[in-house]
C-alpha positions in Angstrom: 0.7 -23.6 26.5 0.7 -20.6 28.8 -1.0 -17.5 27.6 -0.9 -14.8 30.3 -2.3 -11.3 30.0 0.3 -8.7 29.3 1.1 -6.2 32.1 2.1 -3.2 30.0 2.6 -0.9 32.9 5.3 -3.1 34.4 7.3 -3.3 31.2 6.6 0.2 29.7 5.4 2.7 32.3 2.8 5.2 30.9 5.0 8.0 32.1 7.4 7.3 29.2 4.9 9.0 26.9 5.1 12.2 29.0 8.9 12.1 28.7 8.6 11.7 24.9 6.2 14.7 24.8 8.5 16.9 26.8 11.3 16.1 24.4 9.1 17.0 21.5 8.4 20.3 23.0 11.9 21.3 24.3 14.4 19.1 22.5 12.9 18.1 19.1 16.5 18.1 17.6 17.1 14.9 19.6 15.3 13.0 16.8 18.1 13.8 14.3 20.9 13.4 16.8 19.6 9.9 17.8 19.2 8.9 14.2 22.9 9.9 13.6 24.1 8.0 16.6 22.2 4.8 15.7 24.5 2.0 14.6 23.3 0.6 11.3 23.8 -2.9 10.0 26.5 -3.4 7.4 23.9 -5.0 5.1 20.1 -5.1 4.9 19.8 -8.8 5.9 22.0 -11.2 7.9 20.8 -14.3 6.2 18.9 -13.2 3.2 15.7 -13.0 5.2 13.7 -10.3 7.1 11.0 -10.0 9.7 9.7 -6.5 10.2 7.0 -5.2 12.6 4.6 -3.0 10.7 3.7 0.0 12.8 2.2 2.4 10.3 -1.5 1.6 10.6 -2.8 4.7 12.6 -1.4 7.1 10.0 -4.0 5.8 7.5 -6.8 5.8 10.1 -6.6 2.0 10.7 -7.1 1.5 14.4 -9.4 -1.5 14.7 -8.4 -4.8 16.3 -11.0 -7.6 16.4 -14.0 -5.4 16.9 -12.3 -2.8 19.1 -12.4 0.1 16.7 -9.9 2.3 18.5 -7.4 -0.4 19.8 -4.4 1.0 17.9 -5.5 4.5 18.7 -4.1 4.1 22.3 -0.5 5.3 21.7 0.6 3.9 25.1 -0.6 0.4 24.2 0.7 0.7 20.6 4.1 2.1 21.4 4.6 -0.2 24.4 3.8 -3.3 22.3 6.2 -2.1 19.6 8.9 -1.7 22.2 8.1 -5.1 23.6 8.6 -7.1 20.4 11.9 -5.3 19.9 13.1 -7.3 22.9 13.5 -10.2 20.4 17.0 -9.9 19.0 15.9 -11.9 15.9 13.3 -9.3 15.0 15.1 -7.4 12.2 13.3 -4.1 12.7 10.2 -2.0 12.0 8.2 -0.5 9.2 7.0 2.8 10.6 5.2 6.0 9.6 7.0 9.3 10.3 5.4 9.9 13.7 6.0 6.4 15.1 9.6 6.5 13.8 10.1 9.8 15.7 8.6 8.3 18.8 11.0 5.3 18.6 14.0 7.6 18.1 13.0 9.7 21.1 12.4 6.6 23.2 15.8 5.3 22.0 17.4 8.6 23.3 15.8 8.2 26.7 17.0 4.6 27.0 20.5 5.4 25.7 20.9 8.1 28.4 20.0 5.6 31.1 21.9 2.5 29.9 24.3 3.6 27.2 22.5 1.3 24.7 19.8 1.6 22.1 17.2 -1.0 21.1 17.4 0.5 17.5 21.1 -0.3 17.0 21.5 -3.0 14.4 17.9 -2.9 13.4 16.4 -2.3 10.0 14.3 0.9 9.9 11.9 1.1 6.9 9.8 4.3 6.4 6.2 4.1 5.3 5.8 6.6 2.5 2.2 6.8 1.2 -0.4 7.1 3.9 -2.9 9.4 2.1 -5.4 6.7 1.2 -7.3 7.2 4.5 -9.4 4.1 5.3 -13.1 4.7 4.5 -12.5 8.0 2.7 -13.9 8.8 -0.7 -10.3 9.2 -1.9 -9.0 6.0 -0.3 -7.7 4.6 -3.6 -5.7 7.7 -4.4 -3.0 6.7 -1.9 -0.9 9.8 -1.9 2.6 10.1 -0.5 2.0 12.0 2.6 4.6 10.6 5.0 8.3 9.9 4.6 10.2 11.0 1.5 13.3 9.3 0.1 15.3 12.4 1.2 14.1 12.2 4.7 14.8 8.5 5.0 18.4 9.3 4.0 18.6 12.1 6.6 17.4 9.7 9.4 19.7 6.9 8.3 16.9 4.6 7.5 17.3 1.4 5.5 14.5 1.6 3.0 11.0 2.9 2.1 7.7 1.1 1.8 4.7 1.9 -0.4 1.2 0.4 -0.7 0.0 0.0 -4.3 -3.6 -1.0 -4.4 -5.2 -1.6 -7.8 -8.9 -1.4 -8.5 -9.2 -1.6 -12.3 -12.5 0.4 -12.2 -11.1 3.3 -10.2 -8.9 5.9 -12.1 -7.2 6.9 -8.8 -5.4 3.5 -8.9 -3.5 4.7 -12.0 -2.3 7.8 -10.2 -1.2 5.8 -7.2 0.7 3.4 -9.6 2.5 6.4 -11.1 3.4 7.8 -7.7 4.8 4.5 -6.6 6.9 4.2 -9.7 8.4 7.7 -8.9 9.1 6.6 -5.3 10.9 3.4 -6.4 13.1 5.6 -8.6 13.7 8.1 -5.9 14.7 5.4 -3.4 17.1 3.8 -5.9 18.8 7.1 -6.6 19.5 7.4 -2.9 20.7 3.8 -2.6 17.7 2.5 -0.7 15.6 -0.5 -1.3 11.9 -0.2 -2.0 9.4 -2.4 -0.3 6.3 -2.5 -2.6 3.0 -3.9 -1.4 0.8 -4.6 -4.5 -2.8 -5.4 -3.6 -5.7 -6.1 -6.0 -8.9 -4.8 -4.4 -12.6 -4.6 -5.3 -15.1 -2.2 -3.9 -17.8 -3.9 -1.8 -21.5 -3.1 -2.3 -21.8 -1.9 1.3 -18.7 0.3 1.0 -15.0 -0.3 1.7 -12.7 -2.7 -0.2 -11.9 -6.4 -0.2 -8.5 -7.8 -1.1 -8.5 -10.3 -4.0 -6.2 -13.2 -3.5 -7.0 -15.3 -6.6 -3.7 -16.8 -7.9 -4.1 -15.4 -11.5 -4.8 -11.9 -10.2 -1.8 -12.0 -7.9 0.5 -13.3 -10.6 -0.5 -10.4 -12.9 -0.1 -7.9 -10.0 3.4 -9.1 -9.1 4.4 -8.6 -12.7 3.1 -5.0 -12.6 4.8 -4.2 -9.3 8.1 -5.6 -10.3 8.2 -3.3 -13.3 7.7 0.0 -11.3 10.4 2.6 -11.5 13.6 2.8 -13.5 15.1 -0.4 -11.9 13.9 -3.4 -10.0 17.4 -4.1 -8.6 16.4 -3.1 -5.0 12.7 -3.9 -4.9 11.2 -6.3 -2.3 7.6 -7.3 -2.7 5.1 -7.6 0.1 2.2 -9.9 -0.7 -0.7 -11.6 1.0 -0.8 -15.2 2.0 -2.7 -17.3 -0.5 -3.2 -21.1 -1.0 -1.8 -20.4 -4.5 1.3 -18.7 -3.2 3.6 -21.2 -5.0 2.2 -20.0 -8.3 2.9 -16.4 -7.3 6.5 -17.2 -6.4 7.1 -18.4 -10.0 6.0 -15.1 -11.4 9.1 -13.1 -10.3 12.7 -13.3 -9.2 12.2 -10.6 -6.7 12.4 -11.4 -2.9 8.9 -11.6 -1.3 7.8 -10.9 2.2 4.4 -12.0 3.5 2.0 -9.5 5.0 0.0 -10.2 8.2 -3.3 -8.8 7.2 -6.3 -8.3 9.5 -6.1 -9.5 13.1 -6.8 -13.2 13.5 -8.6 -14.8 16.4 -5.5 -16.5 17.7 -1.7 -16.7 17.3 -1.8 -20.3 16.2 -3.8 -19.5 13.1 -1.4 -16.7 12.1 1.7 -19.0 12.6 0.1 -21.7 10.5 -0.4 -19.3 7.6 3.2 -18.1 7.8 4.6 -21.6 8.1 2.6 -22.6 4.9 3.7 -19.4 3.2 7.4 -19.9 3.9 7.2 -23.4 2.4 5.6 -22.1 -0.8 8.9 -21.3 -2.5 12.4 -20.0 -2.1 11.3 -16.5 -3.2 9.5 -16.1 0.2 12.1 -14.4 2.4 10.2 -13.5 5.6 7.3 -11.3 6.8 6.1 -7.8 7.5 3.5 -8.2 10.2 1.6 -5.7 12.4 -1.7 -6.3 14.1 -1.3 -10.1 14.4 2.1 -9.6 16.0 1.4 -6.7 18.4 -2.1 -7.7 19.5 -2.3 -11.5 20.1 -5.4 -11.1 22.3 -4.5 -9.9 25.7 -1.3 -11.9 25.7 2.3 -10.7 25.8 3.3 -10.1 22.1 6.9 -11.2 22.6 6.3 -14.9 22.5 4.4 -14.5 19.2 7.4 -12.5 17.9 9.9 -15.2 19.0 7.8 -17.9 17.3 7.7 -16.0 14.0 11.3 -15.1 13.9 12.3 -18.7 14.7 10.1 -19.8 11.8 11.9 -17.4 9.4 15.5 -17.2 10.8 15.8 -20.4 12.9 14.2 -22.8 10.5 11.8 -23.9 13.2 8.9 -26.2 12.4 5.4 -25.1 13.0 5.3 -27.4 16.1 8.5 -25.9 17.5 7.2 -22.4 16.8 3.9 -23.1 18.5 5.8 -24.2 21.6 7.5 -20.8 21.8 4.1 -19.2 22.4 4.6 -20.4 26.0 5.5 -17.1 27.8 6.0 -18.5 31.2 9.8 -17.9 31.1 9.7 -14.4 29.8 10.2 -11.6 32.2 8.1 -8.4 32.0 10.8 -6.1 33.3 10.8 -2.5 32.2 13.0 -1.4 29.2 16.5 -1.1 30.3 
């Protein structure tokens, strides 16, 4: 299995960031124009399944990758890796905060001028809505809606909105977050957009910070709570953690479920095994929303990891077949067209 270092400069020259900045200064209206030009899919999914790259972490102050505390704070590396995985035609799209979504629309404009094509055409764009629960802050559990609104998502021709709904029964801020999420689900429905809800049960650790609880009984209860948010569940997708008891969680709802990637793993093989096991847990599991484990598979090119995951979800590949796709020896590192 080949696992070469990724040469970002050859694929995504650092000068592209300067071009994006110049557009922000002199032609900010390009964001809206590119959003209007983007060709949307006729429906959210092609086969009832979705794989989305989660690219909203920095907006909540989450930048650490396997001990490197500022890895995702390098916008060249971050944006270049996002653009790289979008070379996989089977990747459905991205889940982005407002700034990253704007960056991608500006980059799309640059590429469209050069080639007449956009890497965002036919993709699913989901906006991350509540990023106010800054990691490590005293108000972390009060996850306020500080990013994209339902109205703005409509303006940009996006395909849905996502919200994090962390519940700590001992923290009153969780109740306020729950209420805000319910209002957001309702606002999205009234604009005809699906809501991607990520319910997480957490507990404050003695040394500070929070740990996610993945006990089956807790997750079953939490799925029931999340499914009842807002005035209708008709367009809700749930985003849940992988757990050995995932089959039990699947039996707790009729809503479609996407698996989240979680903290960065030591290697791509471990991540793929988790997803292969998760996809086999029940028919309710309909794909994945994955960030750090997709974009930063060590120093390797992230595209093979993306291909392996999308083949697991969309191609029905076995784990063995998916692992073989981690061989990147045949992938070219040419610059974006």
